[in-house]
C-alpha positions, 0 to 999 in steps of 0.5 A: 636768427629772426627770420627762423623765428618768423618762419616758425611762428609763420608755420605754427599759425598756417600749419593743421592742427596736427603741426600746431600740437607737435610744435607746442609738444617740442616748445614745451620740451625745449623751455622746460628742459632749460627751466628745470636744468637749474632745479632739483631733479624732481621739481619737473614731476613735482610742478608738471606730472599728474601726481597718483592720487586725488589729494594731491590732484587738488593742489596741482590741478593744472598737471592735468594738462601739463603732463600730456605735454611734458617728456622725460626725454629726447627720445621720449619726445621723438617716439611719441611725435612719430606715432602722433605724426603718423596717426595724425595724418590719416586721422585728418583725413577723415575727421575735422582738425578741432576734433584732433585736439579734442580726442588728443585733450580728452584722451590725455584726460582719461589716461590721467583719470584712469591712473588716478583712480588706480593709484587711489586703489592700489598701494605703492602707486602714488607715483607721478606720470608725463608723457603724451602717450596716453593723448597719442594713443587716443588718436592712434585708436580712434583711427583704428575703430573707425578705418581698421582695415586700413592699410600701411607699409612698414619698414622690413615688414610691408603692407599691415593693417593698422589693427594689427599695429593696435593690438601689439601696441595695446598688448605691450601695455597690458603686459607692462601693466601686469609686471607693474602690478606684480611688484606692487604697482601701476607704474614701477617701470616708469611707464604709465602703462594704465594711462596709455589704456586709458587714452585707447579707450577714449580713442576707440569710444570716439572711433565706434561712435562715429561710425554710427554717426555721433561726434563725443567731442562736440560738446567739448568743442563748443565748450572750448569755443564758448571759452576762447571767444573771451579772449579772441573776439573783439569789441569790434567784432561784437559791435559788427554783429550787433549792429547787422542783427540791428539792421536784420541783415541776412547772413549765411550761416556757416557749417557746423564741425560735425556737417564739414565732417560728414561732407568730408567723410561722404568725398572720401567714399565717393573717392574710394569707391571710384577708385576701386572701379577703376582698379577692377574695370579700368579707367575707361568704365567710369561714366563722365559723371564719375570722372568729373568729380575724380578730376574736382578732387584733384585740383 
């Protein structure tokens, strides 16, 4: 039992941000399942769900975070984590890990904000919502906006460009929202379609911004870095930094998230160009420089 526990902890520590997000969602599901097993049925929604109006949010501000790590049932969790895993892997092909966490969180916040705005306007829309769908849709649409023609193979269907998958998902949410509005609310079927769309809009914004060379999550990541540094930076680390500054020691400035991401993008674009050349004219058509570059990336 202890070995399994230690393995899980070690996998979490060494895993990517994608692994961490999935682990946090699964752990939250297990913990909340047992905690609320002995409480009234509506306790989960009362304590963890984002309410449908700003007045109640004032008394439950933590729900802006808790709702995107809470799920109604195992199927709800499973499908969200599958989407997050598939598109999270593609996301990390092009972007930095901290950008993944920022897009997940900011997409979740965007979904909650749109839900609150609609709930404040429409009658019978003050229902609370839970689920990571808005955050996950933000990751999905970020990849779609950045690489819309990326092709994946779907079971029983074959190769499909991800932009068509996103379009179908968006249409389903649009139809669901239209059905809800006809019955007088924004989530009468128990699904927060408007929150999904809020997350999708943020993901599109991020993806298109990155295509134009702008990282809209940079300020948010800087804030998170500053916030968590208060808890993770030890007194010894601060004293060492102060001593280095006093002695005037030179040091190499680490790459910023933006610089790291840009370098990663350039490498990926060069790999894609070389692979296209191999496909068109064969491996022997590569120059020595191109062969060396490709070999270096394979190691």
